Structures are given as structure tokens and as C-alpha cells.
mmCIF file of the N, C-alpha and C atoms, coordinates in Angstrom:
data_MODEL
# 
_entry.id   MODEL 
# 
loop_
_atom_site.group_PDB 
_atom_site.id 
_atom_site.type_symbol 
_atom_site.label_atom_id 
_atom_site.label_alt_id 
_atom_site.label_comp_id 
_atom_site.label_asym_id 
_atom_site.label_entity_id 
_atom_site.label_seq_id 
_atom_site.pdbx_PDB_ins_code 
_atom_site.Cartn_x 
_atom_site.Cartn_y 
_atom_site.Cartn_z 
_atom_site.occupancy 
_atom_site.B_iso_or_equiv 
_atom_site.pdbx_formal_charge 
_atom_site.auth_seq_id 
_atom_site.auth_comp_id 
_atom_site.auth_asym_id 
_atom_site.auth_atom_id 
_atom_site.pdbx_PDB_model_num 
ATOM 1   N N  . MET A 1 1  ? -3.149  11.919  7.360   1.00 0.00 ? 1  MET A N  1 
ATOM 2   C CA . MET A 1 1  ? -3.355  10.166  6.877   1.00 0.00 ? 1  MET A CA 1 
ATOM 3   C C  . MET A 1 1  ? -1.757  9.455   6.156   1.00 0.00 ? 1  MET A C  1 
ATOM 4   N N  . SER A 1 2  ? -1.334  8.810   6.863   1.00 0.00 ? 2  SER A N  1 
ATOM 5   C CA . SER A 1 2  ? -0.276  8.237   6.898   1.00 0.00 ? 2  SER A CA 1 
ATOM 6   C C  . SER A 1 2  ? 0.024   7.502   5.674   1.00 0.00 ? 2  SER A C  1 
ATOM 7   N N  . ILE A 1 3  ? 0.766   7.183   5.131   1.00 0.00 ? 3  ILE A N  1 
ATOM 8   C CA . ILE A 1 3  ? 1.238   6.508   3.796   1.00 0.00 ? 3  ILE A CA 1 
ATOM 9   C C  . ILE A 1 3  ? 0.165   4.841   3.867   1.00 0.00 ? 3  ILE A C  1 
ATOM 10  N N  . GLY A 1 4  ? 0.268   4.047   5.007   1.00 0.00 ? 4  GLY A N  1 
ATOM 11  C CA . GLY A 1 4  ? -0.517  3.141   5.426   1.00 0.00 ? 4  GLY A CA 1 
ATOM 12  C C  . GLY A 1 4  ? -1.863  3.310   5.462   1.00 0.00 ? 4  GLY A C  1 
ATOM 13  N N  . SER A 1 5  ? -2.483  4.462   5.849   1.00 0.00 ? 5  SER A N  1 
ATOM 14  C CA . SER A 1 5  ? -3.519  4.465   6.052   1.00 0.00 ? 5  SER A CA 1 
ATOM 15  C C  . SER A 1 5  ? -4.112  5.089   4.437   1.00 0.00 ? 5  SER A C  1 
ATOM 16  N N  . GLN A 1 6  ? -3.011  5.612   3.648   1.00 0.00 ? 6  GLN A N  1 
ATOM 17  C CA . GLN A 1 6  ? -3.613  5.732   1.960   1.00 0.00 ? 6  GLN A CA 1 
ATOM 18  C C  . GLN A 1 6  ? -3.477  4.322   1.275   1.00 0.00 ? 6  GLN A C  1 
ATOM 19  N N  . VAL A 1 7  ? -2.651  3.678   1.742   1.00 0.00 ? 7  VAL A N  1 
ATOM 20  C CA . VAL A 1 7  ? -2.440  2.081   0.728   1.00 0.00 ? 7  VAL A CA 1 
ATOM 21  C C  . VAL A 1 7  ? -3.877  1.482   1.319   1.00 0.00 ? 7  VAL A C  1 
ATOM 22  N N  . ARG A 1 8  ? -4.267  1.530   2.607   1.00 0.00 ? 8  ARG A N  1 
ATOM 23  C CA . ARG A 1 8  ? -5.362  0.422   2.900   1.00 0.00 ? 8  ARG A CA 1 
ATOM 24  C C  . ARG A 1 8  ? -6.439  1.161   2.262   1.00 0.00 ? 8  ARG A C  1 
ATOM 25  N N  . LYS A 1 9  ? -6.701  2.563   2.136   1.00 0.00 ? 9  LYS A N  1 
ATOM 26  C CA . LYS A 1 9  ? -7.699  3.629   1.742   1.00 0.00 ? 9  LYS A CA 1 
ATOM 27  C C  . LYS A 1 9  ? -7.893  2.878   -0.041  1.00 0.00 ? 9  LYS A C  1 
ATOM 28  N N  . TYR A 1 10 ? -7.147  2.983   -0.457  1.00 0.00 ? 10 TYR A N  1 
ATOM 29  C CA . TYR A 1 10 ? -7.146  2.282   -1.872  1.00 0.00 ? 10 TYR A CA 1 
ATOM 30  C C  . TYR A 1 10 ? -7.207  1.252   -2.275  1.00 0.00 ? 10 TYR A C  1 
ATOM 31  N N  . ARG A 1 11 ? -6.670  0.878   -1.243  1.00 0.00 ? 11 ARG A N  1 
ATOM 32  C CA . ARG A 1 11 ? -6.520  -1.100  -1.354  1.00 0.00 ? 11 ARG A CA 1 
ATOM 33  C C  . ARG A 1 11 ? -8.645  -1.418  -1.262  1.00 0.00 ? 11 ARG A C  1 
ATOM 34  N N  . LYS A 1 12 ? -8.900  -0.827  -0.225  1.00 0.00 ? 12 LYS A N  1 
ATOM 35  C CA . LYS A 1 12 ? -10.442 -0.963  -0.001  1.00 0.00 ? 12 LYS A CA 1 
ATOM 36  C C  . LYS A 1 12 ? -11.145 -0.392  -1.357  1.00 0.00 ? 12 LYS A C  1 
ATOM 37  N N  . LEU A 1 13 ? -10.868 0.869   -1.827  1.00 0.00 ? 13 LEU A N  1 
ATOM 38  C CA . LEU A 1 13 ? -11.636 1.196   -2.756  1.00 0.00 ? 13 LEU A CA 1 
ATOM 39  C C  . LEU A 1 13 ? -11.775 -0.092  -4.146  1.00 0.00 ? 13 LEU A C  1 
ATOM 40  N N  . LYS A 1 14 ? -10.643 -0.224  -3.905  1.00 0.00 ? 14 LYS A N  1 
ATOM 41  C CA . LYS A 1 14 ? -10.630 -1.583  -5.212  1.00 0.00 ? 14 LYS A CA 1 
ATOM 42  C C  . LYS A 1 14 ? -11.162 -2.780  -4.710  1.00 0.00 ? 14 LYS A C  1 
ATOM 43  N N  . ARG A 1 15 ? -11.741 -3.171  -3.686  1.00 0.00 ? 15 ARG A N  1 
ATOM 44  C CA . ARG A 1 15 ? -11.915 -4.045  -2.976  1.00 0.00 ? 15 ARG A CA 1 
ATOM 45  C C  . ARG A 1 15 ? -11.601 -5.074  -2.823  1.00 0.00 ? 15 ARG A C  1 
ATOM 46  N N  . TRP A 1 16 ? -9.959  -5.362  -2.826  1.00 0.00 ? 16 TRP A N  1 
ATOM 47  C CA . TRP A 1 16 ? -8.830  -6.141  -2.406  1.00 0.00 ? 16 TRP A CA 1 
ATOM 48  C C  . TRP A 1 16 ? -8.250  -6.640  -1.377  1.00 0.00 ? 16 TRP A C  1 
ATOM 49  N N  . THR A 1 17 ? -8.333  -7.864  -1.194  1.00 0.00 ? 17 THR A N  1 
ATOM 50  C CA . THR A 1 17 ? -7.582  -8.573  0.293   1.00 0.00 ? 17 THR A CA 1 
ATOM 51  C C  . THR A 1 17 ? -6.061  -8.042  0.274   1.00 0.00 ? 17 THR A C  1 
ATOM 52  N N  . LEU A 1 18 ? -5.305  -7.830  1.630   1.00 0.00 ? 18 LEU A N  1 
ATOM 53  C CA . LEU A 1 18 ? -4.348  -8.296  1.335   1.00 0.00 ? 18 LEU A CA 1 
ATOM 54  C C  . LEU A 1 18 ? -3.403  -9.193  0.686   1.00 0.00 ? 18 LEU A C  1 
ATOM 55  N N  . ARG A 1 19 ? -4.191  -10.166 0.326   1.00 0.00 ? 19 ARG A N  1 
ATOM 56  C CA . ARG A 1 19 ? -3.544  -11.319 -0.275  1.00 0.00 ? 19 ARG A CA 1 
ATOM 57  C C  . ARG A 1 19 ? -3.267  -11.244 -2.038  1.00 0.00 ? 19 ARG A C  1 
ATOM 58  N N  . GLU A 1 20 ? -4.689  -10.287 -2.338  1.00 0.00 ? 20 GLU A N  1 
ATOM 59  C CA . GLU A 1 20 ? -4.687  -9.413  -3.713  1.00 0.00 ? 20 GLU A CA 1 
ATOM 60  C C  . GLU A 1 20 ? -3.053  -8.880  -4.631  1.00 0.00 ? 20 GLU A C  1 
ATOM 61  N N  . LEU A 1 21 ? -3.486  -7.513  -3.170  1.00 0.00 ? 21 LEU A N  1 
ATOM 62  C CA . LEU A 1 21 ? -2.390  -6.856  -3.102  1.00 0.00 ? 21 LEU A CA 1 
ATOM 63  C C  . LEU A 1 21 ? -0.967  -7.471  -3.136  1.00 0.00 ? 21 LEU A C  1 
ATOM 64  N N  . GLY A 1 22 ? -1.109  -8.312  -2.115  1.00 0.00 ? 22 GLY A N  1 
ATOM 65  C CA . GLY A 1 22 ? 0.468   -9.043  -2.051  1.00 0.00 ? 22 GLY A CA 1 
ATOM 66  C C  . GLY A 1 22 ? 0.707   -9.840  -4.064  1.00 0.00 ? 22 GLY A C  1 
ATOM 67  N N  . GLU A 1 23 ? -0.314  -10.106 -4.468  1.00 0.00 ? 23 GLU A N  1 
ATOM 68  C CA . GLU A 1 23 ? 0.231   -10.863 -5.617  1.00 0.00 ? 23 GLU A CA 1 
ATOM 69  C C  . GLU A 1 23 ? 0.010   -9.813  -6.870  1.00 0.00 ? 23 GLU A C  1 
ATOM 70  N N  . ARG A 1 24 ? -0.379  -8.567  -6.558  1.00 0.00 ? 24 ARG A N  1 
ATOM 71  C CA . ARG A 1 24 ? 0.134   -7.687  -7.538  1.00 0.00 ? 24 ARG A CA 1 
ATOM 72  C C  . ARG A 1 24 ? 1.204   -6.912  -7.098  1.00 0.00 ? 24 ARG A C  1 
ATOM 73  N N  . SER A 1 25 ? 1.695   -6.839  -6.285  1.00 0.00 ? 25 SER A N  1 
ATOM 74  C CA . SER A 1 25 ? 2.783   -6.129  -6.126  1.00 0.00 ? 25 SER A CA 1 
ATOM 75  C C  . SER A 1 25 ? 4.152   -6.897  -5.750  1.00 0.00 ? 25 SER A C  1 
ATOM 76  N N  . GLY A 1 26 ? 3.838   -8.126  -5.295  1.00 0.00 ? 26 GLY A N  1 
ATOM 77  C CA . GLY A 1 26 ? 4.828   -9.048  -5.527  1.00 0.00 ? 26 GLY A CA 1 
ATOM 78  C C  . GLY A 1 26 ? 5.755   -8.862  -3.693  1.00 0.00 ? 26 GLY A C  1 
ATOM 79  N N  . LEU A 1 27 ? 4.800   -8.235  -3.254  1.00 0.00 ? 27 LEU A N  1 
ATOM 80  C CA . LEU A 1 27 ? 5.395   -7.747  -1.438  1.00 0.00 ? 27 LEU A CA 1 
ATOM 81  C C  . LEU A 1 27 ? 4.606   -8.531  -0.815  1.00 0.00 ? 27 LEU A C  1 
ATOM 82  N N  . ALA A 1 28 ? 4.706   -9.381  0.541   1.00 0.00 ? 28 ALA A N  1 
ATOM 83  C CA . ALA A 1 28 ? 4.616   -10.302 1.804   1.00 0.00 ? 28 ALA A CA 1 
ATOM 84  C C  . ALA A 1 28 ? 3.429   -9.900  2.430   1.00 0.00 ? 28 ALA A C  1 
ATOM 85  N N  . ILE A 1 29 ? 2.130   -10.545 2.355   1.00 0.00 ? 29 ILE A N  1 
ATOM 86  C CA . ILE A 1 29 ? 1.132   -10.159 2.987   1.00 0.00 ? 29 ILE A CA 1 
ATOM 87  C C  . ILE A 1 29 ? 1.451   -9.252  4.550   1.00 0.00 ? 29 ILE A C  1 
ATOM 88  N N  . GLY A 1 30 ? 2.465   -10.420 5.372   1.00 0.00 ? 30 GLY A N  1 
ATOM 89  C CA . GLY A 1 30 ? 2.968   -9.454  6.450   1.00 0.00 ? 30 GLY A CA 1 
ATOM 90  C C  . GLY A 1 30 ? 3.355   -7.871  5.996   1.00 0.00 ? 30 GLY A C  1 
ATOM 91  N N  . THR A 1 31 ? 4.537   -7.348  4.617   1.00 0.00 ? 31 THR A N  1 
ATOM 92  C CA . THR A 1 31 ? 4.715   -6.367  4.456   1.00 0.00 ? 31 THR A CA 1 
ATOM 93  C C  . THR A 1 31 ? 3.949   -5.563  4.699   1.00 0.00 ? 31 THR A C  1 
ATOM 94  N N  . LEU A 1 32 ? 2.622   -5.593  3.788   1.00 0.00 ? 32 LEU A N  1 
ATOM 95  C CA . LEU A 1 32 ? 1.609   -5.214  3.135   1.00 0.00 ? 32 LEU A CA 1 
ATOM 96  C C  . LEU A 1 32 ? 0.881   -4.632  4.718   1.00 0.00 ? 32 LEU A C  1 
ATOM 97  N N  . SER A 1 33 ? 1.028   -5.682  5.832   1.00 0.00 ? 33 SER A N  1 
ATOM 98  C CA . SER A 1 33 ? 0.062   -5.213  6.856   1.00 0.00 ? 33 SER A CA 1 
ATOM 99  C C  . SER A 1 33 ? 1.043   -4.266  7.685   1.00 0.00 ? 33 SER A C  1 
ATOM 100 N N  . ASP A 1 34 ? 2.124   -4.942  8.182   1.00 0.00 ? 34 ASP A N  1 
ATOM 101 C CA . ASP A 1 34 ? 2.824   -3.668  8.449   1.00 0.00 ? 34 ASP A CA 1 
ATOM 102 C C  . ASP A 1 34 ? 2.767   -2.532  8.011   1.00 0.00 ? 34 ASP A C  1 
ATOM 103 N N  . ILE A 1 35 ? 3.087   -2.304  6.729   1.00 0.00 ? 35 ILE A N  1 
ATOM 104 C CA . ILE A 1 35 ? 2.923   -1.197  6.521   1.00 0.00 ? 35 ILE A CA 1 
ATOM 105 C C  . ILE A 1 35 ? 1.388   -0.158  6.546   1.00 0.00 ? 35 ILE A C  1 
ATOM 106 N N  . GLU A 1 36 ? 0.334   -1.030  6.540   1.00 0.00 ? 36 GLU A N  1 
ATOM 107 C CA . GLU A 1 36 ? -1.329  -0.535  6.713   1.00 0.00 ? 36 GLU A CA 1 
ATOM 108 C C  . GLU A 1 36 ? -1.100  0.076   7.806   1.00 0.00 ? 36 GLU A C  1 
ATOM 109 N N  . VAL A 1 37 ? -0.824  -0.614  9.013   1.00 0.00 ? 37 VAL A N  1 
ATOM 110 C CA . VAL A 1 37 ? -0.997  -0.187  10.382  1.00 0.00 ? 37 VAL A CA 1 
ATOM 111 C C  . VAL A 1 37 ? 0.245   0.551   11.067  1.00 0.00 ? 37 VAL A C  1 
ATOM 112 N N  . ASP A 1 38 ? 1.171   0.997   10.466  1.00 0.00 ? 38 ASP A N  1 
ATOM 113 C CA . ASP A 1 38 ? 2.087   1.849   10.298  1.00 0.00 ? 38 ASP A CA 1 
ATOM 114 C C  . ASP A 1 38 ? 2.945   1.345   11.605  1.00 0.00 ? 38 ASP A C  1 
ATOM 115 N N  . ARG A 1 39 ? 3.390   -0.029  11.484  1.00 0.00 ? 39 ARG A N  1 
ATOM 116 C CA . ARG A 1 39 ? 3.966   -1.075  12.270  1.00 0.00 ? 39 ARG A CA 1 
ATOM 117 C C  . ARG A 1 39 ? 6.027   -0.522  11.748  1.00 0.00 ? 39 ARG A C  1 
ATOM 118 N N  . ARG A 1 40 ? 5.819   -0.889  10.194  1.00 0.00 ? 40 ARG A N  1 
ATOM 119 C CA . ARG A 1 40 ? 7.050   -0.268  9.281   1.00 0.00 ? 40 ARG A CA 1 
ATOM 120 C C  . ARG A 1 40 ? 6.849   0.721   8.762   1.00 0.00 ? 40 ARG A C  1 
ATOM 121 N N  . PRO A 1 41 ? 7.645   1.781   8.415   1.00 0.00 ? 41 PRO A N  1 
ATOM 122 C CA . PRO A 1 41 ? 7.857   2.224   7.319   1.00 0.00 ? 41 PRO A CA 1 
ATOM 123 C C  . PRO A 1 41 ? 7.355   1.743   5.935   1.00 0.00 ? 41 PRO A C  1 
ATOM 124 N N  . GLY A 1 42 ? 6.905   1.702   5.188   1.00 0.00 ? 42 GLY A N  1 
ATOM 125 C CA . GLY A 1 42 ? 7.530   0.947   4.040   1.00 0.00 ? 42 GLY A CA 1 
ATOM 126 C C  . GLY A 1 42 ? 8.990   1.919   2.920   1.00 0.00 ? 42 GLY A C  1 
ATOM 127 N N  . SER A 1 43 ? 9.428   0.908   2.215   1.00 0.00 ? 43 SER A N  1 
ATOM 128 C CA . SER A 1 43 ? 10.722  1.719   1.591   1.00 0.00 ? 43 SER A CA 1 
ATOM 129 C C  . SER A 1 43 ? 10.331  2.009   0.448   1.00 0.00 ? 43 SER A C  1 
ATOM 130 N N  . ILE A 1 44 ? 11.306  2.706   -0.264  1.00 0.00 ? 44 ILE A N  1 
ATOM 131 C CA . ILE A 1 44 ? 10.974  3.567   -1.303  1.00 0.00 ? 44 ILE A CA 1 
ATOM 132 C C  . ILE A 1 44 ? 10.025  2.130   -2.827  1.00 0.00 ? 44 ILE A C  1 
ATOM 133 N N  . LYS A 1 45 ? 11.044  1.507   -2.450  1.00 0.00 ? 45 LYS A N  1 
ATOM 134 C CA . LYS A 1 45 ? 10.639  0.214   -3.593  1.00 0.00 ? 45 LYS A CA 1 
ATOM 135 C C  . LYS A 1 45 ? 9.374   -0.191  -3.378  1.00 0.00 ? 45 LYS A C  1 
ATOM 136 N N  . ALA A 1 46 ? 9.180   -0.452  -1.800  1.00 0.00 ? 46 ALA A N  1 
ATOM 137 C CA . ALA A 1 46 ? 7.956   -1.044  -1.628  1.00 0.00 ? 46 ALA A CA 1 
ATOM 138 C C  . ALA A 1 46 ? 7.098   -0.014  -2.240  1.00 0.00 ? 46 ALA A C  1 
ATOM 139 N N  . VAL A 1 47 ? 6.833   0.833   -1.477  1.00 0.00 ? 47 VAL A N  1 
ATOM 140 C CA . VAL A 1 47 ? 5.923   1.976   -1.393  1.00 0.00 ? 47 VAL A CA 1 
ATOM 141 C C  . VAL A 1 47 ? 5.510   2.117   -3.586  1.00 0.00 ? 47 VAL A C  1 
ATOM 142 N N  . THR A 1 48 ? 6.772   2.115   -3.863  1.00 0.00 ? 48 THR A N  1 
ATOM 143 C CA . THR A 1 48 ? 6.520   2.283   -5.781  1.00 0.00 ? 48 THR A CA 1 
ATOM 144 C C  . THR A 1 48 ? 5.758   0.960   -5.665  1.00 0.00 ? 48 THR A C  1 
ATOM 145 N N  . LYS A 1 49 ? 5.953   -0.396  -5.457  1.00 0.00 ? 49 LYS A N  1 
ATOM 146 C CA . LYS A 1 49 ? 5.428   -1.444  -5.985  1.00 0.00 ? 49 LYS A CA 1 
ATOM 147 C C  . LYS A 1 49 ? 3.753   -1.374  -5.583  1.00 0.00 ? 49 LYS A C  1 
ATOM 148 N N  . ILE A 1 50 ? 3.541   -1.086  -4.457  1.00 0.00 ? 50 ILE A N  1 
ATOM 149 C CA . ILE A 1 50 ? 2.451   -0.672  -3.933  1.00 0.00 ? 50 ILE A CA 1 
ATOM 150 C C  . ILE A 1 50 ? 1.676   0.268   -5.082  1.00 0.00 ? 50 ILE A C  1 
ATOM 151 N N  . ALA A 1 51 ? 1.884   1.119   -5.134  1.00 0.00 ? 51 ALA A N  1 
ATOM 152 C CA . ALA A 1 51 ? 1.470   2.283   -6.035  1.00 0.00 ? 51 ALA A CA 1 
ATOM 153 C C  . ALA A 1 51 ? 1.079   1.862   -7.695  1.00 0.00 ? 51 ALA A C  1 
ATOM 154 N N  . GLU A 1 52 ? 1.940   1.078   -8.119  1.00 0.00 ? 52 GLU A N  1 
ATOM 155 C CA . GLU A 1 52 ? 1.904   0.480   -9.595  1.00 0.00 ? 52 GLU A CA 1 
ATOM 156 C C  . GLU A 1 52 ? 0.844   -0.878  -9.218  1.00 0.00 ? 52 GLU A C  1 
ATOM 157 N N  . ALA A 1 53 ? 1.113   -1.569  -8.412  1.00 0.00 ? 53 ALA A N  1 
ATOM 158 C CA . ALA A 1 53 ? -0.174  -2.481  -7.934  1.00 0.00 ? 53 ALA A CA 1 
ATOM 159 C C  . ALA A 1 53 ? -1.361  -1.538  -8.376  1.00 0.00 ? 53 ALA A C  1 
ATOM 160 N N  . LEU A 1 54 ? -1.596  -0.266  -7.554  1.00 0.00 ? 54 LEU A N  1 
ATOM 161 C CA . LEU A 1 54 ? -3.035  0.168   -7.536  1.00 0.00 ? 54 LEU A CA 1 
ATOM 162 C C  . LEU A 1 54 ? -3.371  0.988   -8.343  1.00 0.00 ? 54 LEU A C  1 
ATOM 163 N N  . GLY A 1 55 ? -2.738  1.085   -9.168  1.00 0.00 ? 55 GLY A N  1 
ATOM 164 C CA . GLY A 1 55 ? -2.095  2.163   -10.420 1.00 0.00 ? 55 GLY A CA 1 
ATOM 165 C C  . GLY A 1 55 ? -2.624  3.864   -9.776  1.00 0.00 ? 55 GLY A C  1 
ATOM 166 N N  . VAL A 1 56 ? -1.983  3.841   -9.115  1.00 0.00 ? 56 VAL A N  1 
ATOM 167 C CA . VAL A 1 56 ? -1.709  5.137   -8.521  1.00 0.00 ? 56 VAL A CA 1 
ATOM 168 C C  . VAL A 1 56 ? -0.643  5.826   -8.796  1.00 0.00 ? 56 VAL A C  1 
ATOM 169 N N  . ASP A 1 57 ? -0.200  7.331   -8.431  1.00 0.00 ? 57 ASP A N  1 
ATOM 170 C CA . ASP A 1 57 ? 0.967   7.997   -8.541  1.00 0.00 ? 57 ASP A CA 1 
ATOM 171 C C  . ASP A 1 57 ? 1.334   7.834   -7.087  1.00 0.00 ? 57 ASP A C  1 
ATOM 172 N N  . VAL A 1 58 ? 2.852   7.371   -7.156  1.00 0.00 ? 58 VAL A N  1 
ATOM 173 C CA . VAL A 1 58 ? 3.162   7.212   -5.457  1.00 0.00 ? 58 VAL A CA 1 
ATOM 174 C C  . VAL A 1 58 ? 2.801   8.737   -4.551  1.00 0.00 ? 58 VAL A C  1 
ATOM 175 N N  . ASP A 1 59 ? 2.506   10.005  -5.698  1.00 0.00 ? 59 ASP A N  1 
ATOM 176 C CA . ASP A 1 59 ? 2.434   11.064  -4.726  1.00 0.00 ? 59 ASP A CA 1 
ATOM 177 C C  . ASP A 1 59 ? 1.288   10.654  -4.123  1.00 0.00 ? 59 ASP A C  1 
ATOM 178 N N  . TYR A 1 60 ? 0.503   10.125  -4.414  1.00 0.00 ? 60 TYR A N  1 
ATOM 179 C CA . TYR A 1 60 ? -1.561  9.806   -3.583  1.00 0.00 ? 60 TYR A CA 1 
ATOM 180 C C  . TYR A 1 60 ? -0.914  9.142   -2.483  1.00 0.00 ? 60 TYR A C  1 
ATOM 181 N N  . LEU A 1 61 ? 0.037   8.594   -2.842  1.00 0.00 ? 61 LEU A N  1 
ATOM 182 C CA . LEU A 1 61 ? 0.111   7.773   -1.070  1.00 0.00 ? 61 LEU A CA 1 
ATOM 183 C C  . LEU A 1 61 ? 0.855   8.562   0.198   1.00 0.00 ? 61 LEU A C  1 
ATOM 184 N N  . PHE A 1 62 ? 1.415   9.732   0.071   1.00 0.00 ? 62 PHE A N  1 
ATOM 185 C CA . PHE A 1 62 ? 2.055   10.303  0.792   1.00 0.00 ? 62 PHE A CA 1 
ATOM 186 C C  . PHE A 1 62 ? 1.198   11.936  1.095   1.00 0.00 ? 62 PHE A C  1 
ATOM 187 N N  . LYS A 1 63 ? 0.069   11.741  -0.022  1.00 0.00 ? 63 LYS A N  1 
ATOM 188 C CA . LYS A 1 63 ? -0.997  12.978  0.365   1.00 0.00 ? 63 LYS A CA 1 
ATOM 189 C C  . LYS A 1 63 ? -1.851  12.818  1.800   1.00 0.00 ? 63 LYS A C  1 
ATOM 190 N N  . LYS A 1 64 ? -1.794  14.172  2.379   1.00 0.00 ? 64 LYS A N  1 
ATOM 191 C CA . LYS A 1 64 ? -2.446  14.292  3.819   1.00 0.00 ? 64 LYS A CA 1 
ATOM 192 C C  . LYS A 1 64 ? -3.827  14.344  3.123   1.00 0.00 ? 64 LYS A C  1 
ATOM 193 N N  . ASP A 1 65 ? -4.793  13.513  3.784   1.00 0.00 ? 65 ASP A N  1 
ATOM 194 C CA . ASP A 1 65 ? -6.336  13.794  3.464   1.00 0.00 ? 65 ASP A CA 1 
ATOM 195 C C  . ASP A 1 65 ? -6.823  14.645  4.890   1.00 0.00 ? 65 ASP A C  1 
# 
């Protein structure tokens, strides 16, 4: 699984929209969408913000399920 797939999985588990994740992470919805569909890789800074917003360790976003 890619980082984007993991982000989407955890976001869906929390039943958040991209807007909610954007508000909690401080990232633009377009950026989050691009990361989720693997249009662009997330920077370390962005992935860290996403992990913090989701309440997971950054490591979880790099796991292969």
C-alpha cells in the first residue's frame, strides 16, 4: 500500500472528509487529494502533519498492508 492509500484508510476510519483532514492538518484539500491518489508524493513535513492530525505515528503511513 502506498502512503496515499494509508492516509485514505485512516481518514475513512475516522469518517472525515478531505476538508476535515485539511482543517486539522493545515494542508490544502487539493494537496491531500493529490497525496491520496498518488499524484504527488507527500513531503516529510506534509506526511508528519497528516499523521499528527490523524493521531497515528508517521510509521503507520509507511506500512505495507
